[in-house]
ROVEXLUM-720156 format. One line per 5 residues: number of its first residue (from 1); their letters; for each residue x, y, z of C-alpha. Coordinates in steps of 0.001 Angstrom, whole numbers, plus 500000, padded with zeros to 6 digits. Example, Ala and Ser with C-alpha at 12.3 -4.5 7.8 and 13.67 -1.06 7.14 Angstrom:
<sites>
1) AS) 512300/495500/507800; 513670/498940/507140
</sites>
This chain:
<sites>
1) XXXXX) 943645/741895/117042; 940942/739934/115180; 941145/739912/111405; 937420/740562/111054; 935247/742574/113456
6) XXXXX) 932068/741260/115012; 929781/742310/112174; 926797/743075/114412; 928622/745796/116375; 927883/749464/115661
11) XXXXX) 929594/752329/117475; 927502/755354/118408; 929333/758482/119501; 927227/760791/121633; 924652/759950/124322
16) XXXXX) 922328/762820/123586; 918764/762062/122522; 919738/761422/118877; 922537/758994/119693; 920570/757128/122339
21) XXXXX) 917568/756814/120031; 919816/755475/117264; 921310/752906/119639; 917848/751852/120835; 916671/751208/117274
26) XXXXX) 919901/749383/116428; 919416/747080/119417; 915825/746465/118350; 917046/745523/114867; 919289/742815/116296
31) XXXXX) 922561/744740/116242; 924958/745369/119116; 925363/749125/119633; 928003/750615/121904; 927482/754258/122902
36) XXXXX) 930540/756372/123735; 929922/759512/125786; 932698/761742/127091; 930628/763297/129905; 929325/761540/133018
41) XXXXX) 925641/761819/132123; 923295/761081/129249; 920919/763490/127542; 923161/766256/126240; 921298/769546/126704
46) XXXXX) 918365/767766/128369; 918546/768011/132134; 916795/769329/135215; 917648/771084/138461; 915419/770261/141438
51) XXXXX) 915505/771436/145048; 913040/772330/147822; 909979/771871/145620; 911357/773820/142638; 912033/772003/139350
56) XXXXX) 913807/773734/136484; 914570/772342/133032; 918140/773266/132094; 917567/772927/128349; 914433/771978/126385
61) XXXXX) 911238/772407/128376; 908685/770253/126548; 908107/767733/123787; 905378/767771/121143; 903566/764476/120844
66) XXXXX) 902287/765283/117328; 904380/763003/115078; 903031/759424/115492; 906534/757999/115803; 907137/760135/118905
71) XXXXX) 904092/758711/120694; 905025/755153/119698; 908589/755627/120867; 907481/756927/124277; 905111/753977/124654
76) XXXXX) 907728/751436/123560; 910099/752811/126203; 907482/752175/128883; 907064/755887/129599; 903525/756211/128267
81) XXXXX) 901887/756274/131683; 904349/758918/132889; 903414/761514/130294; 902655/764807/132003; 900561/766923/129661
86) XXXXX) 900496/770701/129729; 897771/772017/131995; 894577/773451/130461; 895500/776937/131668; 898571/776863/129417
91) XXXXX) 896534/777118/126216; 897093/780880/125805; 900206/782097/124017; 900924/785707/124836; 902774/788288/122752
96) XXXXX) 904054/791451/124388; 902856/794563/122573; 902676/798161/123723; 903158/797449/127415; 900662/794597/127702
101) XXXXX) 900423/790846/127130; 898096/790134/124213; 896939/786547/123580; 897786/785128/120164; 894414/784446/118471
106) XXXXX) 893670/780742/118068; 890379/780948/116174; 888925/783081/113328; 886679/785163/115584; 889526/785799/118009
111) XXXXX) 891726/786814/115069; 889130/789303/113860; 888897/790872/117330; 892567/790822/118355; 894534/794008/118912
116) XXXXX) 897741/792197/118124; 897482/792947/114393; 896257/796092/112676; 893069/796209/110604; 895177/796846/107511
121) XXXXX) 897228/793688/108222; 894067/791614/108690; 892589/792821/105410; 895890/792291/103568; 895972/788707/104787
126) XXXXX) 892952/787944/102598; 895192/788290/099551; 897774/785744/100700; 896396/782796/098673; 896960/784706/095419
131) XXXXX) 900542/785840/096017; 903197/784356/093775; 905336/781584/095174; 909137/781835/095196; 911243/779710/092824
136) XXXXX) 911668/776203/094224; 915445/776551/094464; 915404/779985/096153; 917072/780259/099548; 915043/783057/101087
141) XXXXX) 915274/784462/104588; 912357/783922/106938; 911847/787694/107123; 911738/788120/103342; 909352/785168/103025
146) XXXXX) 906948/786528/105641; 907055/790092/104323; 906244/788814/100843; 903374/786584/101915; 901959/788093/105115
151) XXXXX) 903272/791612/105617; 905167/793638/108202; 902722/793287/111122; 902860/789501/110983; 906637/789554/110754
156) XXXXX) 906995/791905/113719; 904320/790485/116024; 904057/786803/115106; 907121/785443/113330; 909863/787550/114903
161) XXXXX) 908925/786653/118496; 908347/783024/117485; 911810/782805/115911; 913257/784429/119029; 911563/781795/121173
166) XXXXX) 912478/778745/119074; 915919/779598/117676; 916880/782612/119787; 917576/783863/116277; 916970/786592/113725
171) XXXXX) 914387/785971/110976; 916363/788255/108653; 919239/785744/108781; 917500/782374/109052; 916643/780413/105901
176) XXXXX) 912968/779524/105563; 913720/776319/103629; 916169/775071/106273; 914889/776576/109544; 911172/776149/108798
181) XXXXX) 910910/773559/106021; 907176/773023/106616; 906444/776671/105790; 908577/776407/102674; 906776/773207/101667
186) XXXXX) 903321/774772/102147; 904136/777486/099647; 905822/775169/097160; 903146/772461/097261; 900022/774622/097546
191) XXXXX) 901055/778095/096419; 899704/779540/099651; 900221/779121/103389; 896510/779503/104122; 895380/777152/101358
196) XXXXX) 898028/774588/102288; 897202/774724/105996; 893503/774227/105285; 894170/771260/102993; 896461/769608/105510
201) XXXXX) 893943/770206/108308; 891149/768636/106269; 893343/765650/105397; 894564/765037/108935; 891311/765866/110697
206) XXXXX) 892751/768931/112378; 895732/769785/114530; 897077/766861/116532; 899518/766318/119324; 899838/767767/122781
211) XXXXX) 902780/769211/124643; 904080/767021/127429; 906947/766324/129772; 907377/763893/132680; 906991/764290/136456
216) XXXXX) 910763/764466/136939; 911314/766510/133780; 912424/765633/130269; 915568/763957/131594; 913394/760901/132222
221) XXXXX) 913478/760240/128461; 917244/759826/127900; 917569/758041/131230; 914946/755483/130193; 916668/754832/126865
226) XXXXX) 920045/754466/128561; 918590/752065/131143; 917229/749863/128347; 920694/749759/126755; 922496/748923/130006
231) XXXXX) 926250/748452/129756; 926151/749384/126068; 926266/753025/127233; 929776/753996/128341; 929930/757291/130195
236) XXXXX) 933127/759229/130848; 934606/757430/127851; 935833/759864/125203; 936860/758581/121795; 940487/759464/120994
241) XXXXX) 940866/757862/117561; 938581/756865/114678; 940217/754948/111859; 938546/753277/108881; 939895/749902/107759
246) XXXXX) 938765/747302/105197; 936362/745579/107600; 934794/748650/109244; 936101/751028/111887; 938803/750839/114522
251) XXXXX) 937971/752965/117555; 940239/753806/120468; 938470/755127/123552; 939767/756279/126931; 937740/754635/129677
256) XXXXX) 938263/754355/133446; 940708/751485/132904; 942734/753202/130199; 942721/753100/126398; 940748/750360/124619
261) XXXXX) 940917/749464/120927; 937846/747878/119337; 936457/747184/115895; 932983/747929/114587; 931192/747395/111313
266) XXXXX) 929613/750866/111241; 929986/754200/112993; 927178/756608/113950; 928178/760120/115024; 925317/761974/116728
271) XXXXX) 926893/765174/117991; 926596/768984/117938; 928401/770870/115184; 931523/771773/117178; 931976/768184/118338
276) XXXXX) 931532/766857/114791; 934189/769280/113556; 936598/767980/116230; 936150/764226/115750; 939567/762485/115926
281) XXXXX) 939613/760794/112511; 942868/759336/111236; 943616/758135/107703; 940435/759764/106445; 941296/762804/104293
286) XXXXX) 937607/763537/103616; 937021/764198/107324; 938645/767605/106948; 935406/768721/105362; 933751/768757/108789
291) XXXXX) 935936/771677/109899; 933533/774086/108195; 930881/773204/110797; 932722/775449/113263; 931374/778372/111228
296) XXXXX) 927749/777595/112135; 926404/780377/114316; 925382/779448/117861; 924304/782559/119815; 924581/782444/123609
301) XXXXX) 921438/782038/125710; 920907/782247/129463; 917889/780470/130957; 916862/782209/134188; 914403/780322/136403
306) XXXXX) 912714/782485/139040; 910160/781602/141684; 907776/783990/143436; 905061/783794/146027; 901774/783673/144104
311) XXXXX) 900640/786921/145739; 903705/788758/144449; 902787/788311/140771; 899881/790355/139428; 899341/788509/136148
316) XXXXX) 897183/785382/136176; 899926/783475/134302; 897109/781748/132434; 899161/780641/129487; 902162/778856/128073
321) XXXXX) 904186/782034/128392; 904991/785274/126595; 907174/785999/123566; 908704/789420/123026; 908986/791021/119554
326) XXXXX) 912268/792731/118766; 910465/795972/117867; 909388/796307/121509; 913039/796765/122595; 912860/794691/125776
331) XXXXX) 915763/792796/127345; 914416/789242/127354; 913402/787048/124425; 910412/785714/126291; 909356/783731/129330
336) XXXXX) 907627/780437/130066; 905053/780260/132822; 906669/777046/134034; 904363/776285/136965; 901296/776787/134752
341) XXXXX) 902717/774614/132015; 903405/771558/134186; 902470/770569/137713; 904950/770460/140599; 907407/772972/139133
346) XXXXX) 906964/775199/142203; 906073/774670/145879; 902517/775255/147059; 901568/778925/147081; 904311/779849/144601
351) XXXXX) 904734/780256/140843; 907727/779707/138581; 908740/781636/135456; 911640/780790/133117; 913043/783749/131173
356) XXXXX) 915421/783584/128206; 918097/786202/127659; 920578/786781/124830; 920336/785042/121489; 921146/786789/118224
361) XXXXX) 919165/789801/119426; 921180/790687/122551; 924115/788254/122849; 925953/790535/125269; 923189/790222/127878
366) XXXXX) 923741/786472/128180; 927280/787208/129392; 926295/789436/132322; 927343/788215/135752; 924696/786388/137770
371) XXXXX) 923680/789370/139893; 923248/791766/136972; 921498/789130/134851; 919021/788462/137646; 918370/792198/138022
376) XXXXX) 917654/792465/134283; 915173/789593/134418; 913563/790844/137617; 913017/794278/136044; 911482/792795/132894
381) XXXXX) 909147/790516/134843; 908064/793394/137062; 907166/795379/133941; 905465/792543/132048; 903678/790434/134651
386) XXXXX) 903781/792584/137767; 906319/790478/139676; 907100/792395/142886; 910266/792153/144918; 913184/789778/144706
391) XXXXX) 912386/786204/143673; 912035/783608/146405; 914216/781277/144333; 916446/781661/141273; 918650/779431/139167
396) XXXXX) 920661/780397/136075; 921713/778037/133310; 924047/779387/130631; 924504/778017/127128; 927478/779868/125557
401) XXXXX) 926799/778224/122177; 923127/777375/122347; 921178/776667/119156; 922588/776214/115636; 921278/778921/113328
406) XXXXX) 920000/777569/110017; 920947/780732/108154; 920593/781561/104456; 923260/779512/102659; 923075/776706/105233
411) XXXXX) 923070/774056/102514; 926867/774262/102385; 927056/772765/105866; 924721/769920/104970; 926693/769321/101776
416) XXXXX) 929921/769137/103785; 928468/766442/106039; 927135/764475/103067; 930518/764748/101353; 932354/763257/104327
421) XXXXX) 929845/760411/104548; 930247/759678/100838; 933998/759319/101303; 933720/757007/104310; 931553/753889/103860
426) XXXXX) 929909/752858/107108; 929952/756377/108571; 926586/757985/109396; 926327/761524/110784; 923411/763277/112460
431) XXXXX) 922485/765791/115105; 920874/769181/115500; 923226/770772/112968; 921827/768511/110231; 918432/767137/111249
436) XXXXX) 916643/770006/113001; 916679/771420/116514; 913513/770069/118163; 913382/766962/120339; 911024/765388/117793
441) XXXXX) 913712/766049/115164; 916253/764292/117409; 914037/761230/117754; 913474/761095/113983; 917195/761563/113329
446) XXXXX) 918080/758694/115646; 915782/756394/113749; 917174/757594/110398; 920748/756930/111494; 919881/753482/112843
451) XXXXX) 918098/752509/109630; 921056/753632/107527; 923576/751785/109689; 921433/748661/109765; 921168/748683/105974
456) XXXXX) 924920/749068/105613; 925694/746230/108005; 923131/743971/106332; 924864/744566/102999; 928270/743633/104444
461) XXXXX) 929469/740096/103624; 928401/737546/106261; 926264/740120/108077; 922850/739165/106684; 922954/735678/108173
466) XXXXX) 924080/736960/111561; 921277/739518/111657; 918695/736971/110670; 919912/734647/113404; 919826/737465/115940
471) X) 916194/738142/115192
</sites>
């Protein structure tokens, strides 16, 4: 075994979007990343099912182009020309209320006329800029925050369905500062959500960024990153031992040809919470602190893709989809109008709808057998959008532990991760349990991890010269 590792090598565990993005940035910085992935595919929860003209996203359905670094990253990967933007008909966002789909107002006049919120709620909203802000160190639930600033109607018919759609969660349990840090920041920085939103809009020139995917689905993104990394991505290669030593990290992996022992200068772990808690560290007492991550709530979610002949659905499906408030007591969290959102998600003459079942609201429904689950969804779609008869096509994807819930008190999990990092020089940890749950969060986290690892390696004796030569 060499007495000193190749100082440009960085191990990345996890070939989801965060890990792949980290490896891509490390390669660009002149380092040699090696990505270890225990499964036989890249992308983590990102994936698609396609057959006979139907295309169904198994996990995330779209990506927001808004942050400039996202657009640059897509362009740098060579995927810019393959962006597939949401169709113009997808601009409406519907909320189910009182047996009908009501569009979420997107402009002041539409807000004044909407039946989604009561007149009392609209008038009360005028007082929002003068309501007292919470203490900066308060860890308030999303529900308490919204009730205090906006009132019950906005909680029930705007925030509750939105939280159900994004987190499959409960606003009474989620922390506003951790689950929705931008909302928390608006209040803290401007004293008002309305005042802060107006100031940010004036500064930025208005809302920016469009929703997009790719012709073959979001899986094109991790596949493109992996292709650029080539043999640096090792699939079906679980890591069975992680051991710190004076010159970096010793890693034993189990590949197709048996166990391999290698040395690296730094270690990036980009994994979900359960996987982080189970990392096989040896001779690292601090690593026991990651065990607490098993306590993070992950409610189950079933994604049910259904296709119908266009004539068998009464609703125009002229929108992104519909979200369902908890107070309406329905059996789905919401549904995406998939074939309206992006082209070629359904064969000619047909439409596709993706419904989401379970979450914190009704976790037991996600565990129904396929036949009963499909009957539940079919009944809800018949009621909401007038879908008649059995679907022409259906596909079910289950996520037993779907989305980490950033609940009140979540800081203890972030502190545990930071504590393990502090006790293990050269170890950098990220993923949706620490950095946020959106794909844009994953891309930003990958860059953060790469920058941290690059800085560590550059500060290691003899590394600066090697990096400079590599560039």
